[in-house]
N, C-alpha and C positions, 0 to 999 in steps of 0.2 A: 504494499500500500504506500503510495507516495502522497506526501502532504499536499502538493500542488493540485492533485486530482480531486480532493475532497470538496472544496467549495463549489465546484462546478457540477457536482452530482445532485440528483434529486434528494429530497429529504429522506426518503426511505433508504436510498443507497448510502447516504452519509451515515445514518443510524446503523445500518447493517455493517458498514466498514468499522465503525467504532466498536460495536458490540462484539464483532468477531475478532477484534484485535486485542481484547482484554483477557486477563486470567481471572476466572471465577473461583470461589465466591469473592464479591467485592461490594462495598457499600455505595450509596448514591454519590457521595462526594468523590470517591475514586473514579466512578463512571464519568462524572462531569469533567474531572481533571483529565482523564484519558481522551475524552472528546475534544477538549480544548487543545491538548498537545497534538492531536491528529489534525487540527486545523478545521474542525467542524464549524458550520455557520452559527451565527447567534441564535437563529431559530431552533436549531438542533440542541444547542446548549440550553436554551430556555425550556424545551420539552423535557430534557433529561433532568434539569434542575427542578422541574415540577413533580418529579416522582416522589413517592413517600420515602422518608428516611428509614431505610432498612437495608439488610444484606440481601444481595441477589445471588442465587445459587447458579444460575445459568442464563443463557441468552433468552430463553423462552419466558422466564419469569419477568424479564425487563420488557420484552415486546408485548406481553399480555397487558401490562399496566399502561404502556404507551398507547396501545389500541383503545383501552377503555377510557383514557383521559382525552384523547385527541382524535377520535373518530372511529371508523370501522376496523382499524388495525393496520398493521404493516404487512406488506407482501413479502416478508422475509422467508 
């Protein structure tokens, strides 16, 4: 994954790149930090920052909550 590619991607792809590039389990703050380091857009950072403060065991636990908070879900 290259940092320069992330801002030009769709929101779903940006989130998929961030979520697939982290080691689980991790908490919300670590997830937001990973997204920031990967160069994700402010919109993605805001979505992730809106997640509940908890530990996430895997990518599915994150995408399930993003889908419930921001629409029908991600096509990941």
